[in-house]
C-alpha positions in Angstrom: 0.0 0.1 0.1 1.5 3.4 -0.8 1.8 5.7 2.1 2.8 9.1 0.4 4.4 12.0 3.2 3.4 15.4 1.6 4.3 18.8 3.1 2.2 21.8 2.8 2.9 25.4 3.3 2.5 29.1 2.4 3.9 30.9 -0.3 3.5 34.3 -2.1 4.3 34.4 -5.7 4.4 37.4 -8.2 1.8 36.1 -10.9 1.6 38.7 -13.4 3.4 42.1 -14.3 0.8 44.3 -16.3 1.3 47.6 -18.3 -1.8 50.4 -18.6 -1.7 53.7 -20.1 -4.1 56.1 -19.5 -5.2 59.8 -20.2 -5.7 62.7 -17.5 -6.5 66.0 -18.4 -6.5 69.4 -16.1 -7.8 72.6 -17.3 -6.0 76.3 -16.7 -8.5 78.7 -17.2 -6.5 81.6 -17.2 -5.3 81.4 -20.4 -5.8 85.5 -21.4 -2.4 85.7 -19.2 -0.8 82.9 -21.6 1.0 84.3 -24.7 2.8 80.7 -25.1 3.5 77.8 -23.2 7.3 77.1 -22.4 7.5 73.8 -20.3 5.3 71.7 -18.6 6.3 69.4 -15.8 4.3 66.4 -14.5 5.0 65.2 -10.7 3.2 61.8 -10.5 2.7 59.7 -7.2 0.6 56.8 -6.5 -2.3 56.6 -3.9 -4.1 53.2 -4.4 -4.0 49.7 -5.8 -6.6 47.3 -5.1 -7.5 43.9 -7.2 -11.1 43.3 -7.2 -12.9 40.6 -9.2 -11.9 40.6 -12.7 -10.1 44.2 -12.3 -7.5 46.3 -10.9 -8.4 49.6 -9.8 -5.4 52.0 -9.4 -5.3 55.8 -8.7 -2.7 58.5 -8.3 -2.2 62.4 -8.1 -0.4 64.7 -10.7 0.8 67.9 -9.8 1.0 70.1 -13.1 3.2 72.9 -13.1 3.8 75.0 -16.4 5.6 77.7 -17.1 4.2 80.4 -19.7 5.5 83.6 -21.4 2.7 86.5 -20.9 2.1 89.6 -23.0 5.2 91.5 -21.5 7.2 88.1 -22.4 7.8 87.5 -18.7 8.1 84.2 -17.8 5.2 83.2 -15.1 4.2 79.9 -14.1 1.4 78.1 -12.8 0.8 75.0 -10.5 -2.5 72.6 -10.5 -3.0 69.3 -8.6 -5.3 66.9 -9.8 -6.3 63.4 -8.8 -7.4 60.8 -10.8 -8.2 57.1 -10.8 -8.5 54.2 -13.6 -8.9 50.3 -13.9 -7.5 47.7 -15.8 -9.9 44.5 -16.9 -8.3 40.5 -16.4 -10.0 37.4 -16.4 -7.2 36.3 -13.7 -7.9 39.1 -11.2 -9.1 38.3 -7.9 -9.8 40.3 -4.4 -7.1 37.7 -2.7 -4.4 39.0 -4.7 -1.9 42.5 -4.0 -1.2 45.0 -6.6 1.8 47.0 -6.5 1.7 50.0 -8.9 4.6 52.4 -10.4 3.8 55.7 -12.3 5.4 57.5 -14.7 4.6 60.1 -17.7 4.9 59.1 -20.9 3.7 62.0 -22.8 2.7 65.8 -22.3 0.5 67.6 -24.8 -1.5 70.9 -24.5 -3.9 72.7 -26.2 -6.4 75.9 -26.2 -9.9 74.9 -25.8 -12.1 78.2 -25.8 -11.0 80.3 -23.2 -8.7 77.7 -21.4 -5.5 75.7 -21.9 -6.1 71.6 -21.5 -3.0 69.9 -20.1 -3.1 66.4 -21.4 -0.8 63.5 -19.9 -0.1 59.9 -20.8 0.4 57.9 -17.6 1.9 54.7 -17.9 1.3 52.3 -15.0 3.6 49.3 -14.1 1.7 47.0 -11.9 2.7 43.7 -10.2 0.2 41.3 -9.1 0.9 38.9 -5.9 -0.8 36.1 -4.8 -0.6 34.1 -1.3 -1.1 30.5 -2.4 -0.2 27.2 -0.9 2.9 24.8 -2.0 2.5 20.8 -1.6 5.5 18.9 -2.1 6.2 15.2 -1.8 9.7 14.1 0.6 8.9 10.1 1.0 6.4 7.2 0.4 6.1 3.9 1.8 5.7 1.5 -1.3 7.6 3.2 -3.7 11.0 4.5 -4.9 11.4 8.3 -4.6 14.3 10.4 -6.1 15.0 13.2 -4.2 16.9 16.5 -5.0 18.0 19.6 -3.0 15.8 22.3 -4.4 15.4 25.8 -3.8 12.1 27.0 -2.7 11.2 30.6 -3.0 8.7 32.8 -1.4 8.5 36.4 -2.7 8.4 38.6 0.4 7.4 42.6 -0.3 7.6 45.5 1.7 7.0 49.6 1.5 8.7 52.5 3.4 8.4 56.0 3.6 10.8 58.7 4.6 11.8 62.4 4.7 14.6 64.1 2.9 15.6 67.8 3.3 18.5 69.4 1.7 19.8 73.3 2.3 21.8 74.8 -0.4 23.0 78.3 -1.9 22.9 79.4 -5.4 24.0 82.7 -7.0 21.6 85.4 -8.0 18.6 83.6 -8.4 15.5 85.7 -8.3 12.8 82.9 -9.0 12.6 79.1 -9.3 10.0 78.4 -11.9 10.0 74.2 -11.8 11.7 72.2 -9.9 11.6 68.2 -10.4 13.5 65.2 -9.3 14.2 61.7 -10.0 15.3 59.5 -7.3 17.1 56.2 -8.0 18.1 53.3 -5.4 21.9 52.6 -5.7 21.8 49.5 -2.9 18.8 47.7 -1.0 19.9 45.2 1.5 18.3 43.2 4.1 18.8 43.9 7.6 17.1 41.7 10.5 13.6 42.5 10.4 13.7 45.6 8.0 15.6 46.6 4.6 18.0 49.2 4.2 17.8 51.4 1.0 20.6 54.1 0.0 20.3 55.9 -3.3 20.2 59.8 -4.8 17.9 62.0 -5.4 18.5 64.5 -8.7 17.2 67.5 -8.4 17.3 69.6 -11.4 15.5 73.3 -11.1 14.4 75.6 -14.0 15.0 79.0 -12.4 15.7 82.5 -13.2 19.1 84.3 -13.0 18.6 88.1 -12.9 16.8 88.1 -16.4 17.7 84.8 -18.0 16.5 81.2 -17.5 19.1 78.7 -16.4 19.1 75.0 -15.0 20.6 74.5 -11.5 21.2 70.8 -10.3 22.1 69.2 -7.2 22.7 65.4 -6.3 21.3 64.6 -2.9 22.0 61.3 -1.2 19.0 59.8 0.9 19.2 56.3 3.1 16.1 55.0 4.6 14.7 52.0 6.8 11.6 49.9 5.3 10.2 47.5 7.8 9.9 44.0 7.1 9.4 41.1 9.6 10.5 38.5 7.4 13.4 40.1 6.2 17.0 38.2 7.2 20.3 39.7 6.9 22.4 39.8 3.7 19.8 38.8 1.3 19.8 41.3 -1.3 16.7 42.9 -2.2 14.9 45.1 -5.4 13.3 48.1 -5.0 11.8 51.6 -6.6 11.3 55.0 -4.7 8.8 57.5 -6.0 8.8 61.3 -4.7 5.2 61.3 -3.5 5.5 65.1 -2.3 8.1 67.9 -3.1 8.7 71.4 -2.0 11.1 74.0 -2.5 11.5 77.2 -0.5 13.5 80.0 -1.8 14.8 83.1 0.1 16.4 85.7 -2.0 19.2 87.6 -0.1 19.4 90.8 -2.5 22.7 92.4 -0.6 24.7 89.3 -1.2 23.3 88.5 -4.3 22.5 84.9 -3.2 19.4 82.6 -2.7 19.1 80.3 -0.1 17.0 77.1 -1.0 15.3 74.8 1.1 14.3 71.4 -0.5 12.1 69.0 1.6 10.3 65.9 -0.2 8.8 62.5 0.8 9.7 59.7 -0.8 8.2 56.1 -1.1 9.5 53.0 -1.8 8.1 49.7 -2.7 10.2 46.6 -2.9 10.6 42.8 -2.9 13.1 40.0 -2.2 12.9 36.2 -2.7 13.4 34.3 0.8 14.9 30.8 -0.4 15.4 27.8 1.5 17.1 24.4 0.6 14.7 21.4 0.9 14.9 17.8 0.0 12.0 17.4 -2.4 10.6 14.4 -4.7 11.1 15.1 -8.1 10.3 11.4 -9.7 9.1 8.2 -8.1 7.8 4.9 -9.3 6.5 1.6 -7.8 7.5 -2.3 -8.6 3.6 -3.1 -7.8 1.6 -0.5 -9.3 1.5 2.4 -12.1 1.8 5.5 -10.2 -0.2 9.0 -11.1 2.3 11.8 -10.6 1.4 15.3 -10.5 4.2 17.8 -11.0 4.4 21.7 -9.8 6.5 23.7 -11.8 8.0 27.2 -10.1 9.9 30.1 -11.5 10.9 32.9 -9.6 13.5 35.8 -9.6 15.9 36.5 -7.3 17.8 39.6 -7.0 21.4 39.1 -7.0 22.8 42.9 -7.0 22.6 46.4 -8.3 25.1 47.5 -10.4 25.9 51.4 -10.9 27.5 52.8 -13.9 28.1 56.2 -14.7 28.1 57.2 -18.1 28.6 60.3 -20.4 26.9 60.2 -23.6 26.9 62.7 -26.7 25.7 62.6 -30.1 23.3 64.7 -33.0 19.8 65.3 -31.2 16.4 65.8 -32.8 14.7 69.1 -32.1 10.6 69.5 -32.5 12.0 73.2 -33.7 13.9 74.5 -36.2 17.0 75.7 -34.9 18.9 78.6 -36.5 21.8 80.8 -35.9 19.8 83.4 -34.5 18.8 81.0 -31.6 20.6 82.0 -28.3 20.7 78.9 -26.0 19.7 79.8 -22.6 19.1 76.6 -20.8 18.3 72.7 -21.3 15.9 72.1 -18.3 13.6 68.8 -17.1 16.1 66.0 -18.2 14.4 62.5 -18.5 16.1 59.3 -19.7 14.2 56.5 -21.1 16.0 53.4 -21.2 15.6 49.5 -21.9 18.1 46.7 -21.7 18.9 45.0 -24.7 20.4 41.3 -23.8 21.4 40.9 -27.1 23.7 43.6 -27.0 24.5 44.1 -23.4 23.9 47.8 -23.5 21.4 50.3 -22.1 19.1 51.4 -25.2 17.0 54.3 -25.1 16.6 58.2 -25.4 17.4 61.2 -23.2 15.2 64.3 -23.5 15.1 67.9 -22.1 13.5 71.0 -22.8 15.6 73.6 -24.6 14.9 77.2 -23.4 16.4 79.6 -26.2 15.7 83.3 -27.4 14.8 84.3 -30.9 14.2 87.8 -32.4 14.1 88.8 -28.3 11.2 86.2 -27.5 11.6 83.0 -25.3 10.8 80.1 -26.8 11.5 75.9 -26.2 11.8 73.0 -28.1 12.0 69.3 -27.2 15.2 68.1 -27.5 15.8 63.8 -28.3 19.2 62.4 -27.9 18.9 58.7 -28.6 21.6 56.9 -26.5 23.2 53.2 -26.5 25.3 52.5 -23.7 27.1 49.3 -23.2 27.3 47.9 -19.7 30.4 46.1 -19.3 29.9 43.0 -17.2 26.3 43.8 -16.1 24.5 40.3 -16.5 25.3 36.3 -17.3 23.4 34.3 -19.7 20.0 33.6 -18.4 19.9 36.4 -15.8 17.3 39.3 -16.3 18.2 43.1 -15.6 16.0 45.9 -15.2 17.3 49.7 -15.5 16.7 52.8 -13.6 18.4 56.0 -15.0 18.8 59.8 -13.8 20.4 62.1 -16.0 22.4 65.5 -15.1 24.7 68.0 -16.9 22.7 68.0 -19.9 23.8 70.8 -22.7 22.6 71.5 -26.1 24.6 73.2 -28.6 24.0 74.1 -32.6 26.7 72.2 -34.8 24.9 73.6 -38.2 22.1 75.4 -39.1 19.2 73.1 -38.2 21.5 70.8 -36.8 21.7 70.5 -32.6 24.3 68.5 -30.7 23.5 67.4 -26.9 25.8 65.9 -24.3 24.5 64.3 -20.9 25.8 62.5 -17.8 23.7 59.2 -16.7 23.5 57.3 -13.7 22.6 53.9 -14.8 21.5 51.3 -11.9 21.0 48.0 -13.3 19.1 45.4 -10.9 20.2 42.2 -11.7 18.3 38.9 -11.1 18.6 35.2 -11.7 15.7 32.9 -12.6 15.3 30.0 -10.1 13.5 27.2 -11.8 12.2 24.0 -10.3 10.0 21.0 -11.0 8.7 18.6 -8.3 6.1 15.9 -7.2 3.0 17.8 -5.8 0.7 14.8 -5.5 0.9 11.1 -5.8 -2.1 8.2 -6.4 -1.6 4.3 -7.3 -2.8 3.2 -10.4 -3.2 -0.3 -12.0 -1.1 -3.1 -10.7 1.7 -4.0 -12.8 2.1 -7.6 -13.9 5.4 -9.1 -12.6 8.2 -10.5 -15.4 8.5 -14.1 -14.7 11.6 -14.3 -16.9 14.6 -15.7 -14.8 16.6 -13.2 -17.0 16.2 -10.2 -18.8 18.7 -8.2 -21.0 18.1 -4.5 -21.3 19.7 -2.3 -23.9 19.6 1.3 -22.1 20.0 4.9 -24.1 23.0 7.5 -24.1 23.1 9.3 -21.4 20.8 7.3 -18.8 21.4 7.5 -14.9 20.9 5.1 -12.4 17.2 6.5 -11.9 16.3 6.3 -15.4 17.3 2.7 -15.8 15.9 1.5 -12.4 12.6 3.3 -13.7 12.6 1.8 -16.9 13.3 -1.7 -15.4 11.1 -1.4 -12.5 13.7 -2.4 -10.0 15.0 -0.4 -7.2 18.4 1.4 -7.9 20.2 -0.9 -5.6 19.2 -4.2 -7.3 20.6 -2.6 -10.8 23.7 -1.8 -8.9 24.0 -5.4 -7.7 23.5 -7.2 -10.6 25.5 -4.6 -12.8 28.3 -3.4 -10.6 30.6 -2.6 -13.5 28.0 0.1 -14.9 29.5 3.7 -14.7 26.8 6.4 -15.1 25.6 7.9 -17.1 25.6 5.6 -19.6 27.0 5.6 -23.2 24.0 3.6 -24.7 26.2 0.6 -25.5 25.8 -1.2 -22.6 24.0 -4.6 -21.9 22.4 -4.9 -18.4 21.2 -7.9 -17.0 18.6 -8.5 -14.3 18.4 -12.0 -12.8 15.2 -13.2 -10.9 15.2 -16.0 -8.7 12.4 -18.3 -8.9 10.4 -19.8 -5.9 9.4 -23.8 -5.3 6.0 -23.7 -5.1 
């Protein structure tokens, strides 16, 4: 009689990653003051993400800051916040699941609509869906031969955290800050005992006015934070992304000294995960000499964060401009830099583009155009075959110059943070049942012709004999087999 021993335990898995895009609009009614919109900066933050039956509901907040020129040619700004909610349908979504959402802006457009200006942004949502389930695996079974292997059994652990970051600094001769924008990148993320330590940098970029000229002021602000997590164990590598959920900048101008004191504060929210992994002796195959066995196999595939590799790279090349730039354009500042890159595994490089708003003077008027610089940066030694890589990139020091009539050249510095993960795959027996009884072979001697590459277990299973019996009868065999061997099985006969 078959007597299996099956262990059961709870396990959390990443079951799906989904992408969604939606449009958020906001109306600025004071369009009579606006001669031309110079720049728009959307600051996005996630407010909620819930999984319901057949649907994911998520929402966020967009703080839209616009810089425009008025009838006198002066640069002014307006700011407006708008909350939004969207949903994504899917048959596999269920209330027992948990969704973690990250938002970013894909595109910004604006148009005049009657007496108002309407700002439209395309919001891209990246949502990871996790599910708490149960793992069952066979360890032993009386009445059967079991093949056990040491497998790495994994369970995903998620964590969140929040922290405040503050920085004070000075700048020369600033009279106004029109748009502050910031990007946070994670440089390291490692578990402690009961918490996760996250450190990184905030790249602050200020679109400001120095006397009467627009300028870009940049600053790199380091941060450290700790996210509580009861399941964290010291030394385990984790992955995280950090979102700036609230940003404030206070400027105090000292006209006598020609200095501007700046106080930057922001709230950062971290979301992350790591894989809790342990080694366990688990049945990966089984057979019985008396009965056929019905085996049910479970397969798992889990990402395991190995490390975060950081690269500092300079890029330069011809850039595309939405407006035609000529020699009568006087370049003032490249503001609001953004990088969008993906990892090309075949080439081992980051590919994408760096973009910014170029502020320039033409005919005595302040104008702007979007500049896009294609980039391809080799990441030496970033990953081995089979590993996956996700990128997070910050931009600083961007500059634009006119190389020829209608032809711009741009340069920038990139901080590339590459999260490198292994893919841990395993298959094991999750359930076992007895099938039909096997008719015994009553021949005194059997000769078996094996296949090349067969191991002891494969041969024993094909012969329906224990591995020890196969070795006793054929001590000269060396596994794995080459396929030219002849295996003899002797069966003793009982006298009735």
